[in-house]
All heavy atoms as TSV, in Angstrom:
chain	resi	resn	atom	element	x	y	z
A	1	MET	N	N	0.838	-1.171	0.000
A	1	MET	CA	C	0.000	0.000	0.000
A	1	MET	C	C	0.884	1.235	0.000
A	1	MET	O	O	1.869	1.296	0.718
A	1	MET	CB	C	-0.895	0.023	1.230
A	1	MET	CG	C	-1.893	-1.123	1.326
A	1	MET	SD	S	-3.105	-1.146	0.014
A	1	MET	CE	C	-4.086	0.244	0.404
A	2	PRO	N	N	0.529	2.197	-0.790
A	2	PRO	CA	C	1.316	3.440	-0.811
A	2	PRO	C	C	1.057	4.274	0.443
A	2	PRO	O	O	-0.019	4.226	1.032
A	2	PRO	CB	C	0.818	4.147	-2.065
A	2	PRO	CG	C	-0.522	3.579	-2.328
A	2	PRO	CD	C	-0.512	2.187	-1.800
A	3	ASP	N	N	2.068	4.998	0.849
A	3	ASP	CA	C	1.937	5.923	1.965
A	3	ASP	C	C	1.513	7.279	1.438
A	3	ASP	O	O	1.625	7.569	0.236
A	3	ASP	CB	C	3.272	6.055	2.702
A	3	ASP	CG	C	3.658	4.778	3.426
A	3	ASP	OD1	O	2.742	4.065	3.876
A	3	ASP	OD2	O	4.865	4.502	3.528
A	4	SER	N	N	1.043	8.128	2.326
A	4	SER	CA	C	0.659	9.468	1.891
A	4	SER	C	C	1.909	10.217	1.441
A	4	SER	O	O	2.972	10.117	2.050
A	4	SER	CB	C	-0.031	10.225	3.019
A	4	SER	OG	O	0.855	10.404	4.094
A	5	GLY	N	N	1.801	10.898	0.337
A	5	GLY	CA	C	2.924	11.652	-0.205
A	5	GLY	C	C	3.760	10.877	-1.195
A	5	GLY	O	O	4.672	11.425	-1.803
A	6	ASP	N	N	3.490	9.586	-1.367
A	6	ASP	CA	C	4.222	8.786	-2.345
A	6	ASP	C	C	3.875	9.245	-3.753
A	6	ASP	O	O	2.749	9.643	-4.039
A	6	ASP	CB	C	3.880	7.299	-2.218
A	6	ASP	CG	C	4.561	6.632	-1.045
A	6	ASP	OD1	O	5.425	7.272	-0.422
A	6	ASP	OD2	O	4.213	5.475	-0.764
A	7	THR	N	N	4.862	9.184	-4.624
A	7	THR	CA	C	4.609	9.516	-6.022
A	7	THR	C	C	4.278	8.242	-6.783
A	7	THR	O	O	4.699	7.152	-6.415
A	7	THR	CB	C	5.839	10.177	-6.665
A	7	THR	OG1	O	6.950	9.307	-6.516
A	7	THR	CG2	C	6.153	11.503	-6.002
A	8	PHE	N	N	3.491	8.383	-7.824
A	8	PHE	CA	C	3.074	7.247	-8.626
A	8	PHE	C	C	3.788	7.267	-9.959
A	8	PHE	O	O	4.018	8.320	-10.546
A	8	PHE	CB	C	1.563	7.292	-8.873
A	8	PHE	CG	C	0.752	6.948	-7.662
A	8	PHE	CD1	C	0.338	7.943	-6.790
A	8	PHE	CD2	C	0.408	5.645	-7.394
A	8	PHE	CE1	C	-0.406	7.634	-5.683
A	8	PHE	CE2	C	-0.343	5.321	-6.280
A	8	PHE	CZ	C	-0.755	6.325	-5.422
A	9	LEU	N	N	4.114	6.089	-10.428
A	9	LEU	CA	C	4.711	5.912	-11.741
A	9	LEU	C	C	3.665	5.224	-12.603
A	9	LEU	O	O	3.178	4.149	-12.262
A	9	LEU	CB	C	5.978	5.056	-11.643
A	9	LEU	CG	C	6.686	4.728	-12.936
A	9	LEU	CD1	C	7.245	6.008	-13.555
A	9	LEU	CD2	C	7.805	3.744	-12.691
A	10	VAL	N	N	3.302	5.832	-13.690
A	10	VAL	CA	C	2.267	5.287	-14.556
A	10	VAL	C	C	2.918	4.595	-15.737
A	10	VAL	O	O	3.769	5.167	-16.410
A	10	VAL	CB	C	1.321	6.408	-15.053
A	10	VAL	CG1	C	0.268	5.838	-15.985
A	10	VAL	CG2	C	0.683	7.125	-13.883
A	11	VAL	N	N	2.545	3.326	-15.952
A	11	VAL	CA	C	3.022	2.569	-17.101
A	11	VAL	C	C	1.806	2.028	-17.844
A	11	VAL	O	O	0.739	1.812	-17.264
A	11	VAL	CB	C	3.967	1.422	-16.693
A	11	VAL	CG1	C	5.253	1.954	-16.118
A	11	VAL	CG2	C	3.318	0.496	-15.703
A	12	THR	N	N	1.958	1.781	-19.108
A	12	THR	CA	C	0.831	1.309	-19.914
A	12	THR	C	C	0.723	-0.202	-19.919
A	12	THR	O	O	-0.336	-0.754	-20.189
A	12	THR	CB	C	0.974	1.798	-21.369
A	12	THR	OG1	O	2.227	1.354	-21.877
A	12	THR	CG2	C	0.899	3.305	-21.430
A	13	ASP	N	N	1.791	-0.903	-19.569
A	13	ASP	CA	C	1.819	-2.356	-19.638
A	13	ASP	C	C	1.815	-2.945	-18.226
A	13	ASP	O	O	2.639	-2.571	-17.377
A	13	ASP	CB	C	3.073	-2.797	-20.390
A	13	ASP	CG	C	3.125	-4.269	-20.673
A	13	ASP	OD1	O	2.084	-4.950	-20.517
A	13	ASP	OD2	O	4.208	-4.758	-21.066
A	14	ARG	N	N	0.901	-3.870	-17.964
A	14	ARG	CA	C	0.796	-4.488	-16.644
A	14	ARG	C	C	2.043	-5.318	-16.313
A	14	ARG	O	O	2.519	-5.319	-15.183
A	14	ARG	CB	C	-0.439	-5.369	-16.607
A	14	ARG	CG	C	-0.676	-6.007	-15.279
A	14	ARG	CD	C	-1.958	-6.810	-15.285
A	14	ARG	NE	N	-2.134	-7.432	-13.998
A	14	ARG	CZ	C	-2.943	-8.428	-13.764
A	14	ARG	NH1	N	-3.675	-8.899	-14.737
A	14	ARG	NH2	N	-3.048	-8.941	-12.574
A	15	ASP	N	N	2.591	-6.021	-17.288
A	15	ASP	CA	C	3.786	-6.832	-17.060
A	15	ASP	C	C	4.986	-5.969	-16.682
A	15	ASP	O	O	5.799	-6.354	-15.839
A	15	ASP	CB	C	4.108	-7.670	-18.292
A	15	ASP	CG	C	3.055	-8.750	-18.554
A	15	ASP	OD1	O	2.424	-9.205	-17.578
A	15	ASP	OD2	O	2.867	-9.109	-19.727
A	16	LYS	N	N	5.076	-4.810	-17.307
A	16	LYS	CA	C	6.170	-3.889	-16.985
A	16	LYS	C	C	6.026	-3.385	-15.547
A	16	LYS	O	O	7.015	-3.288	-14.814
A	16	LYS	CB	C	6.179	-2.719	-17.959
A	16	LYS	CG	C	7.359	-1.798	-17.793
A	16	LYS	CD	C	7.383	-0.740	-18.875
A	16	LYS	CE	C	8.603	0.133	-18.725
A	16	LYS	NZ	N	8.695	1.140	-19.782
A	17	ALA	N	N	4.801	-3.109	-15.125
A	17	ALA	CA	C	4.557	-2.656	-13.756
A	17	ALA	C	C	4.928	-3.747	-12.755
A	17	ALA	O	O	5.532	-3.466	-11.718
A	17	ALA	CB	C	3.093	-2.263	-13.590
A	18	LYS	N	N	4.586	-5.002	-13.049
A	18	LYS	CA	C	4.958	-6.110	-12.169
A	18	LYS	C	C	6.469	-6.260	-12.093
A	18	LYS	O	O	7.027	-6.517	-11.028
A	18	LYS	CB	C	4.340	-7.414	-12.666
A	18	LYS	CG	C	2.906	-7.591	-12.294
A	18	LYS	CD	C	2.436	-8.982	-12.687
A	18	LYS	CE	C	1.026	-9.216	-12.226
A	18	LYS	NZ	N	0.573	-10.585	-12.507
A	19	GLY	N	N	7.141	-6.111	-13.225
A	19	GLY	CA	C	8.597	-6.207	-13.245
A	19	GLY	C	C	9.245	-5.138	-12.384
A	19	GLY	O	O	10.198	-5.415	-11.648
A	20	ILE	N	N	8.734	-3.927	-12.474
A	20	ILE	CA	C	9.268	-2.821	-11.664
A	20	ILE	C	C	9.044	-3.099	-10.180
A	20	ILE	O	O	9.938	-2.909	-9.354
A	20	ILE	CB	C	8.629	-1.483	-12.086
A	20	ILE	CG1	C	9.095	-1.102	-13.487
A	20	ILE	CG2	C	8.961	-0.380	-11.092
A	20	ILE	CD1	C	8.347	0.069	-14.090
A	21	ALA	N	N	7.845	-3.584	-9.841
A	21	ALA	CA	C	7.532	-3.877	-8.434
A	21	ALA	C	C	8.419	-4.989	-7.899
A	21	ALA	O	O	8.920	-4.905	-6.769
A	21	ALA	CB	C	6.064	-4.248	-8.299
A	22	GLN	N	N	8.648	-6.027	-8.691
A	22	GLN	CA	C	9.511	-7.126	-8.261
A	22	GLN	C	C	10.947	-6.662	-8.087
A	22	GLN	O	O	11.633	-7.057	-7.145
A	22	GLN	CB	C	9.444	-8.282	-9.253
A	22	GLN	CG	C	8.144	-9.032	-9.212
A	22	GLN	CD	C	8.050	-10.095	-10.293
A	22	GLN	OE1	O	8.854	-10.142	-11.225
A	22	GLN	NE2	N	7.047	-10.945	-10.170
A	23	TYR	N	N	11.410	-5.818	-8.987
A	23	TYR	CA	C	12.772	-5.289	-8.894
A	23	TYR	C	C	12.948	-4.471	-7.616
A	23	TYR	O	O	13.932	-4.628	-6.893
A	23	TYR	CB	C	13.084	-4.435	-10.122
A	23	TYR	CG	C	14.430	-3.767	-10.064
A	23	TYR	CD1	C	15.590	-4.479	-10.323
A	23	TYR	CD2	C	14.551	-2.420	-9.740
A	23	TYR	CE1	C	16.836	-3.869	-10.266
A	23	TYR	CE2	C	15.777	-1.806	-9.669
A	23	TYR	CZ	C	16.916	-2.536	-9.935
A	23	TYR	OH	O	18.142	-1.922	-9.869
A	24	ARG	N	N	11.973	-3.617	-7.326
A	24	ARG	CA	C	12.059	-2.794	-6.120
A	24	ARG	C	C	12.012	-3.656	-4.861
A	24	ARG	O	O	12.713	-3.386	-3.881
A	24	ARG	CB	C	10.928	-1.770	-6.099
A	24	ARG	CG	C	11.119	-0.669	-7.120
A	24	ARG	CD	C	9.993	0.311	-7.075
A	24	ARG	NE	N	10.197	1.388	-8.029
A	24	ARG	CZ	C	9.330	2.357	-8.247
A	24	ARG	NH1	N	8.187	2.375	-7.590
A	24	ARG	NH2	N	9.591	3.295	-9.126
A	25	LYS	N	N	11.167	-4.687	-4.885
A	25	LYS	CA	C	11.073	-5.571	-3.735
A	25	LYS	C	C	12.383	-6.315	-3.515
A	25	LYS	O	O	12.846	-6.483	-2.386
A	25	LYS	CB	C	9.931	-6.560	-3.960
A	25	LYS	CG	C	9.548	-7.361	-2.757
A	25	LYS	CD	C	8.306	-8.193	-3.056
A	25	LYS	CE	C	7.811	-8.898	-1.825
A	25	LYS	NZ	N	6.606	-9.690	-2.093
A	26	MET	N	N	13.020	-6.757	-4.610
A	26	MET	CA	C	14.292	-7.455	-4.524
A	26	MET	C	C	15.381	-6.531	-3.965
A	26	MET	O	O	16.188	-6.935	-3.127
A	26	MET	CB	C	14.702	-7.969	-5.900
A	26	MET	CG	C	15.990	-8.756	-5.898
A	26	MET	SD	S	16.517	-9.287	-7.534
A	26	MET	CE	C	16.802	-7.712	-8.340
A	27	LYS	N	N	15.407	-5.287	-4.422
A	27	LYS	CA	C	16.403	-4.333	-3.928
A	27	LYS	C	C	16.206	-4.047	-2.441
A	27	LYS	O	O	17.173	-3.939	-1.689
A	27	LYS	CB	C	16.328	-3.018	-4.719
A	27	LYS	CG	C	16.852	-3.134	-6.127
A	27	LYS	CD	C	18.269	-3.621	-6.115
A	27	LYS	CE	C	19.162	-2.655	-6.804
A	27	LYS	NZ	N	20.551	-3.094	-6.828
A	28	GLU	N	N	14.947	-3.936	-2.008
A	28	GLU	CA	C	14.657	-3.708	-0.597
A	28	GLU	C	C	15.107	-4.906	0.239
A	28	GLU	O	O	15.695	-4.747	1.305
A	28	GLU	CB	C	13.159	-3.468	-0.403
A	28	GLU	CG	C	12.749	-3.256	1.031
A	28	GLU	CD	C	13.296	-1.993	1.650
A	28	GLU	OE1	O	13.546	-1.018	0.901
A	28	GLU	OE2	O	13.498	-1.976	2.871
A	29	ARG	N	N	14.867	-6.107	-0.255
A	29	ARG	CA	C	15.283	-7.319	0.446
A	29	ARG	C	C	16.801	-7.391	0.538
A	29	ARG	O	O	17.360	-7.732	1.577
A	29	ARG	CB	C	14.740	-8.546	-0.275
A	29	ARG	CG	C	15.063	-9.837	0.413
A	29	ARG	CD	C	14.436	-11.014	-0.327
A	29	ARG	NE	N	14.730	-12.257	0.340
A	29	ARG	CZ	C	15.806	-13.008	0.115
A	29	ARG	NH1	N	16.689	-12.630	-0.786
A	29	ARG	NH2	N	16.010	-14.118	0.761
A	30	ASP	N	N	17.484	-7.050	-0.545
A	30	ASP	CA	C	18.946	-7.063	-0.538
A	30	ASP	C	C	19.510	-6.086	0.482
A	30	ASP	O	O	20.473	-6.381	1.175
A	30	ASP	CB	C	19.498	-6.748	-1.927
A	30	ASP	CG	C	19.270	-7.869	-2.918
A	30	ASP	OD1	O	18.947	-9.000	-2.493
A	30	ASP	OD2	O	19.422	-7.608	-4.135
A	31	SER	N	N	18.894	-4.908	0.573
A	31	SER	CA	C	19.392	-3.920	1.532
A	31	SER	C	C	19.133	-4.384	2.965
A	31	SER	O	O	19.962	-4.143	3.851
A	31	SER	CB	C	18.768	-2.558	1.282
A	31	SER	OG	O	17.386	-2.582	1.576
A	32	GLN	N	N	18.021	-5.059	3.204
A	32	GLN	CA	C	17.743	-5.584	4.537
A	32	GLN	C	C	18.725	-6.698	4.906
A	32	GLN	O	O	19.180	-6.782	6.038
A	32	GLN	CB	C	16.302	-6.106	4.629
A	32	GLN	CG	C	15.250	-5.035	4.575
A	32	GLN	CD	C	15.325	-4.107	5.766
A	32	GLN	OE1	O	15.676	-4.497	6.873
A	32	GLN	NE2	N	15.020	-2.840	5.527
A	33	LEU	N	N	19.040	-7.553	3.947
A	33	LEU	CA	C	19.998	-8.627	4.203
A	33	LEU	C	C	21.397	-8.081	4.451
A	33	LEU	O	O	22.160	-8.632	5.236
A	33	LEU	CB	C	20.019	-9.613	3.041
A	33	LEU	CG	C	18.810	-10.533	2.922
A	33	LEU	CD1	C	18.899	-11.369	1.651
A	33	LEU	CD2	C	18.691	-11.420	4.132
A	34	ALA	N	N	21.744	-7.011	3.760
A	34	ALA	CA	C	23.067	-6.418	3.957
A	34	ALA	C	C	23.203	-5.840	5.367
A	34	ALA	O	O	24.282	-5.875	5.955
A	34	ALA	CB	C	23.311	-5.332	2.920
A	35	LYS	N	N	22.098	-5.328	5.902
A	35	LYS	CA	C	22.139	-4.774	7.255
A	35	LYS	C	C	22.323	-5.858	8.302
A	35	LYS	O	O	22.945	-5.645	9.325
A	35	LYS	CB	C	20.853	-4.006	7.547
A	35	LYS	CG	C	20.716	-2.721	6.800
A	35	LYS	CD	C	19.415	-2.044	7.125
A	35	LYS	CE	C	19.211	-0.803	6.291
A	35	LYS	NZ	N	17.903	-0.190	6.537
A	36	SER	N	N	21.748	-7.018	8.045
A	36	SER	CA	C	21.810	-8.092	9.030
A	36	SER	C	C	22.780	-9.178	8.593
A	36	SER	O	O	22.471	-10.357	8.619
A	36	SER	CB	C	20.422	-8.690	9.233
A	36	SER	OG	O	19.975	-9.290	8.042
A	37	SER	N	N	23.962	-8.769	8.196
A	37	SER	CA	C	24.954	-9.742	7.746
A	37	SER	C	C	25.461	-10.555	8.921
A	37	SER	O	O	25.460	-10.123	10.065
A	37	SER	CB	C	26.114	-9.040	7.049
A	37	SER	OG	O	26.777	-8.204	7.964
A	38	ARG	N	N	25.905	-11.743	8.648
A	38	ARG	CA	C	26.386	-12.633	9.702
A	38	ARG	C	C	27.744	-12.179	10.213
A	38	ARG	O	O	28.543	-11.613	9.493
A	38	ARG	CB	C	26.491	-14.043	9.174
A	38	ARG	CG	C	25.144	-14.632	8.866
A	38	ARG	CD	C	25.272	-16.072	8.530
A	38	ARG	NE	N	23.938	-16.626	8.393
A	38	ARG	CZ	C	23.671	-17.894	8.450
A	38	ARG	NH1	N	24.635	-18.754	8.602
A	38	ARG	NH2	N	22.446	-18.320	8.336
A	39	VAL	N	N	27.978	-12.496	11.461
A	39	VAL	CA	C	29.238	-12.139	12.102
A	39	VAL	C	C	30.158	-13.359	12.059
A	39	VAL	O	O	29.748	-14.468	12.368
A	39	VAL	CB	C	28.986	-11.712	13.564
A	39	VAL	CG1	C	30.284	-11.426	14.271
A	39	VAL	CG2	C	28.071	-10.507	13.606
A	40	SER	N	N	31.391	-13.153	11.661
A	40	SER	CA	C	32.356	-14.247	11.645
A	40	SER	C	C	32.852	-14.504	13.072
A	40	SER	O	O	32.643	-13.703	13.979
A	40	SER	CB	C	33.533	-13.901	10.746
A	40	SER	OG	O	34.263	-12.831	11.295
A	41	LEU	N	N	33.501	-15.619	13.251
A	41	LEU	CA	C	34.031	-15.962	14.568
A	41	LEU	C	C	35.082	-14.944	15.002
A	41	LEU	O	O	35.148	-14.557	16.169
A	41	LEU	CB	C	34.619	-17.368	14.549
A	41	LEU	CG	C	35.090	-17.921	15.877
A	41	LEU	CD1	C	33.945	-17.942	16.885
A	41	LEU	CD2	C	35.646	-19.322	15.692
A	42	GLU	N	N	35.871	-14.472	14.047
A	42	GLU	CA	C	36.883	-13.460	14.370
A	42	GLU	C	C	36.219	-12.150	14.797
A	42	GLU	O	O	36.654	-11.491	15.736
A	42	GLU	CB	C	37.812	-13.212	13.180
A	42	GLU	CG	C	38.733	-14.362	12.849
A	42	GLU	CD	C	38.062	-15.423	11.997
A	42	GLU	OE1	O	36.993	-15.154	11.409
A	42	GLU	OE2	O	38.600	-16.539	11.938
A	43	GLY	N	N	35.161	-11.780	14.083
A	43	GLY	CA	C	34.447	-10.552	14.433
A	43	GLY	C	C	33.790	-10.654	15.795
A	43	GLY	O	O	33.784	-9.693	16.575
A	44	LEU	N	N	33.242	-11.826	16.098
A	44	LEU	CA	C	32.630	-12.039	17.402
A	44	LEU	C	C	33.676	-11.987	18.508
A	44	LEU	O	O	33.454	-11.390	19.560
A	44	LEU	CB	C	31.902	-13.383	17.413
A	44	LEU	CG	C	31.044	-13.700	18.622
A	44	LEU	CD1	C	29.936	-12.668	18.762
A	44	LEU	CD2	C	30.461	-15.086	18.488
A	45	ALA	N	N	34.831	-12.597	18.256
A	45	ALA	CA	C	35.904	-12.565	19.246
A	45	ALA	C	C	36.393	-11.132	19.468
A	45	ALA	O	O	36.708	-10.741	20.595
A	45	ALA	CB	C	37.053	-13.459	18.797
A	46	GLU	N	N	36.445	-10.355	18.401
A	46	GLU	CA	C	36.869	-8.957	18.533
A	46	GLU	C	C	35.869	-8.153	19.353
A	46	GLU	O	O	36.244	-7.325	20.173
A	46	GLU	CB	C	37.031	-8.338	17.147
A	46	GLU	CG	C	37.560	-6.916	17.177
A	46	GLU	CD	C	37.758	-6.360	15.787
A	46	GLU	OE1	O	38.087	-7.132	14.875
A	46	GLU	OE2	O	37.561	-5.142	15.624
A	47	GLN	N	N	34.581	-8.409	19.148
A	47	GLN	CA	C	33.555	-7.723	19.939
A	47	GLN	C	C	33.689	-8.076	21.416
A	47	GLN	O	O	33.555	-7.211	22.279
A	47	GLN	CB	C	32.161	-8.102	19.448
A	47	GLN	CG	C	31.790	-7.503	18.129
A	47	GLN	CD	C	30.415	-7.962	17.670
A	47	GLN	OE1	O	29.719	-8.701	18.360
A	47	GLN	NE2	N	30.029	-7.519	16.486
A	48	TYR	N	N	33.952	-9.351	21.697
A	48	TYR	CA	C	34.105	-9.766	23.088
A	48	TYR	C	C	35.383	-9.213	23.703
A	48	TYR	O	O	35.445	-8.970	24.892
A	48	TYR	CB	C	34.082	-11.294	23.208
A	48	TYR	CG	C	32.693	-11.840	23.412
A	48	TYR	CD1	C	31.913	-12.217	22.329
A	48	TYR	CD2	C	32.153	-11.961	24.682
A	48	TYR	CE1	C	30.639	-12.705	22.509
A	48	TYR	CE2	C	30.886	-12.454	24.881
A	48	TYR	CZ	C	30.129	-12.826	23.790
A	48	TYR	OH	O	28.866	-13.309	23.968
A	49	SER	N	N	36.419	-9.014	22.911
A	49	SER	CA	C	37.671	-8.510	23.477
A	49	SER	C	C	37.541	-7.051	23.912
A	49	SER	O	O	38.263	-6.606	24.800
A	49	SER	CB	C	38.808	-8.656	22.463
A	49	SER	OG	O	38.614	-7.773	21.376
A	50	HIS	N	N	36.629	-6.324	23.316
A	50	HIS	CA	C	36.415	-4.930	23.704
A	50	HIS	C	C	35.569	-4.814	24.969
A	50	HIS	O	O	35.500	-3.761	25.575
A	50	HIS	CB	C	35.748	-4.172	22.569
A	50	HIS	CG	C	36.661	-3.893	21.426
A	50	HIS	ND1	N	37.292	-4.888	20.719
A	50	HIS	CD2	C	37.059	-2.738	20.862
A	50	HIS	CE1	C	38.022	-4.360	19.770
A	50	HIS	NE2	N	37.906	-3.055	19.826
A	51	ARG	N	N	34.940	-5.887	25.362
A	51	ARG	CA	C	34.125	-5.887	26.567
A	51	ARG	C	C	34.960	-6.374	27.745
A	51	ARG	O	O	36.067	-6.861	27.600
A	51	ARG	CB	C	32.914	-6.793	26.393
A	51	ARG	CG	C	31.988	-6.317	25.317
A	51	ARG	CD	C	30.815	-7.250	25.209
A	51	ARG	NE	N	29.955	-6.865	24.104
A	51	ARG	CZ	C	28.911	-7.563	23.704
A	51	ARG	NH1	N	28.612	-8.690	24.314
A	51	ARG	NH2	N	28.182	-7.161	22.704
A	52	ARG	N	N	34.391	-6.251	28.939
A	52	ARG	CA	C	35.091	-6.721	30.133
A	52	ARG	C	C	35.161	-8.237	30.171
A	52	ARG	O	O	36.124	-8.811	30.641
A	52	ARG	CB	C	34.371	-6.239	31.391
A	52	ARG	CG	C	34.499	-4.763	31.628
A	52	ARG	CD	C	33.935	-4.394	32.970
A	52	ARG	NE	N	32.720	-5.144	33.278
A	52	ARG	CZ	C	31.653	-4.634	33.839
A	52	ARG	NH1	N	31.611	-3.371	34.153
A	52	ARG	NH2	N	30.596	-5.382	34.114
A	53	ARG	N	N	34.157	-8.884	29.660
A	53	ARG	CA	C	34.111	-10.344	29.705
A	53	ARG	C	C	35.087	-10.920	28.689
A	53	ARG	O	O	35.098	-10.536	27.533
A	53	ARG	CB	C	32.694	-10.804	29.408
A	53	ARG	CG	C	32.474	-12.243	29.628
A	53	ARG	CD	C	31.025	-12.578	29.450
A	53	ARG	NE	N	30.862	-13.990	29.688
A	53	ARG	CZ	C	29.797	-14.537	30.190
A	53	ARG	NH1	N	28.782	-13.777	30.493
A	53	ARG	NH2	N	29.740	-15.824	30.380
A	54	GLN	N	N	35.886	-11.873	29.099
A	54	GLN	CA	C	36.930	-12.405	28.235
A	54	GLN	C	C	36.664	-13.827	27.754
A	54	GLN	O	O	37.445	-14.375	27.020
A	54	GLN	CB	C	38.276	-12.368	28.952
A	54	GLN	CG	C	38.778	-10.959	29.218
A	54	GLN	CD	C	39.012	-10.181	27.935
A	54	GLN	OE1	O	39.516	-10.728	26.968
A	54	GLN	NE2	N	38.650	-8.918	27.921
A	55	ASP	N	N	35.548	-14.452	28.184
A	55	ASP	CA	C	35.285	-15.810	27.725
A	55	ASP	C	C	34.177	-15.801	26.668
A	55	ASP	O	O	33.354	-14.903	26.629
A	55	ASP	CB	C	34.912	-16.730	28.883
A	55	ASP	CG	C	33.714	-16.220	29.656
A	55	ASP	OD1	O	33.476	-15.007	29.641
A	55	ASP	OD2	O	33.019	-17.038	30.275
A	56	LEU	N	N	34.192	-16.776	25.827
A	56	LEU	CA	C	33.234	-16.899	24.741
A	56	LEU	C	C	32.418	-18.169	24.972
A	56	LEU	O	O	32.969	-19.265	24.928
A	56	LEU	CB	C	33.972	-16.976	23.397
A	56	LEU	CG	C	33.123	-17.142	22.148
A	56	LEU	CD1	C	32.236	-15.924	21.955
A	56	LEU	CD2	C	34.015	-17.334	20.939
A	57	PRO	N	N	31.129	-18.046	25.245
A	57	PRO	CA	C	30.336	-19.245	25.502
A	57	PRO	C	C	30.101	-20.030	24.213
A	57	PRO	O	O	29.574	-19.510	23.243
A	57	PRO	CB	C	29.018	-18.692	26.054
A	57	PRO	CG	C	28.937	-17.310	25.536
A	57	PRO	CD	C	30.344	-16.831	25.380
A	58	LEU	N	N	30.544	-21.275	24.196
A	58	LEU	CA	C	30.396	-22.137	23.023
A	58	LEU	C	C	29.758	-23.454	23.433
A	58	LEU	O	O	30.001	-23.951	24.520
A	58	LEU	CB	C	31.752	-22.448	22.383
A	58	LEU	CG	C	32.502	-21.318	21.729
A	58	LEU	CD1	C	33.854	-21.809	21.235
A	58	LEU	CD2	C	31.708	-20.757	20.577
A	59	ILE	N	N	28.972	-24.018	22.538
A	59	ILE	CA	C	28.439	-25.357	22.722
A	59	ILE	C	C	29.035	-26.212	21.616
A	59	ILE	O	O	28.851	-25.919	20.435
A	59	ILE	CB	C	26.902	-25.358	22.639
A	59	ILE	CG1	C	26.326	-24.501	23.755
A	59	ILE	CG2	C	26.379	-26.785	22.695
A	59	ILE	CD1	C	24.832	-24.324	23.674
A	60	ILE	N	N	29.758	-27.247	21.998
A	60	ILE	CA	C	30.404	-28.119	21.029
A	60	ILE	C	C	29.715	-29.467	21.091
A	60	ILE	O	O	29.625	-30.077	22.158
A	60	ILE	CB	C	31.910	-28.256	21.315
A	60	ILE	CG1	C	32.560	-26.869	21.243
A	60	ILE	CG2	C	32.553	-29.236	20.350
A	60	ILE	CD1	C	33.997	-26.851	21.641
A	61	ARG	N	N	29.236	-29.913	19.973
A	61	ARG	CA	C	28.574	-31.204	19.901
A	61	ARG	C	C	29.491	-32.178	19.178
A	61	ARG	O	O	29.980	-31.893	18.094
A	61	ARG	CB	C	27.259	-31.053	19.140
A	61	ARG	CG	C	26.512	-32.351	19.027
A	61	ARG	CD	C	25.208	-32.128	18.330
A	61	ARG	NE	N	24.556	-33.412	18.152
A	61	ARG	CZ	C	23.795	-33.716	17.158
A	61	ARG	NH1	N	23.565	-32.828	16.215
A	61	ARG	NH2	N	23.237	-34.894	17.064
A	62	ALA	N	N	29.679	-33.326	19.797
A	62	ALA	CA	C	30.538	-34.340	19.202
A	62	ALA	C	C	29.841	-35.687	19.231
A	62	ALA	O	O	29.057	-35.975	20.124
A	62	ALA	CB	C	31.867	-34.408	19.953
A	63	THR	N	N	30.127	-36.500	18.258
A	63	THR	CA	C	29.590	-37.857	18.229
A	63	THR	C	C	30.750	-38.839	18.325
A	63	THR	O	O	31.883	-38.531	17.949
A	63	THR	CB	C	28.798	-38.122	16.935
A	63	THR	OG1	O	29.655	-37.917	15.822
A	63	THR	CG2	C	27.619	-37.179	16.840
A	64	SER	N	N	30.461	-40.015	18.814
A	64	SER	CA	C	31.515	-41.022	18.932
A	64	SER	C	C	31.870	-41.545	17.547
A	64	SER	O	O	31.026	-41.593	16.645
A	64	SER	CB	C	31.075	-42.151	19.842
A	64	SER	OG	O	29.963	-42.810	19.289
A	65	PRO	N	N	33.112	-41.957	17.319
A	65	PRO	CA	C	33.539	-42.398	15.994
A	65	PRO	C	C	32.885	-43.698	15.534
A	65	PRO	O	O	32.823	-43.974	14.350
A	65	PRO	CB	C	35.045	-42.570	16.110
A	65	PRO	CG	C	35.364	-42.495	17.549
A	65	PRO	CD	C	34.208	-41.908	18.261
A	66	ASP	N	N	32.357	-44.532	16.454
A	66	ASP	CA	C	31.766	-45.797	16.055
A	66	ASP	C	C	30.288	-45.668	15.690
A	66	ASP	O	O	29.613	-46.641	15.500
A	66	ASP	CB	C	31.958	-46.865	17.135
A	66	ASP	CG	C	31.666	-46.361	18.529
A	66	ASP	OD1	O	32.273	-45.349	18.895
A	66	ASP	OD2	O	30.849	-46.975	19.248
A	67	ARG	N	N	29.752	-44.480	15.508
A	67	ARG	CA	C	28.366	-44.304	15.061
A	67	ARG	C	C	28.293	-44.107	13.595
A	67	ARG	O	O	28.976	-43.576	12.898
A	67	ARG	CB	C	27.724	-43.102	15.752
A	67	ARG	CG	C	27.314	-43.437	17.139
A	67	ARG	CD	C	26.411	-42.355	17.627
A	67	ARG	NE	N	26.018	-42.696	18.988
A	67	ARG	CZ	C	25.094	-42.078	19.621
A	67	ARG	NH1	N	24.465	-41.083	19.099
A	67	ARG	NH2	N	24.781	-42.430	20.842
């Protein structure tokens, strides 16, 4: 839904309008994903080193070799 004050783009072809909408939606999704990028282990360790706490809580799961 458009917000108040939004400008409209008028096209004569419905397929072209769908293509534009899909492109804009994809660009918005890409920008959201870029904001929430994953943190590497090195980056996480660096964040923890700047804090007072010096340990990194990890859960390590291991299976026995005979399984």
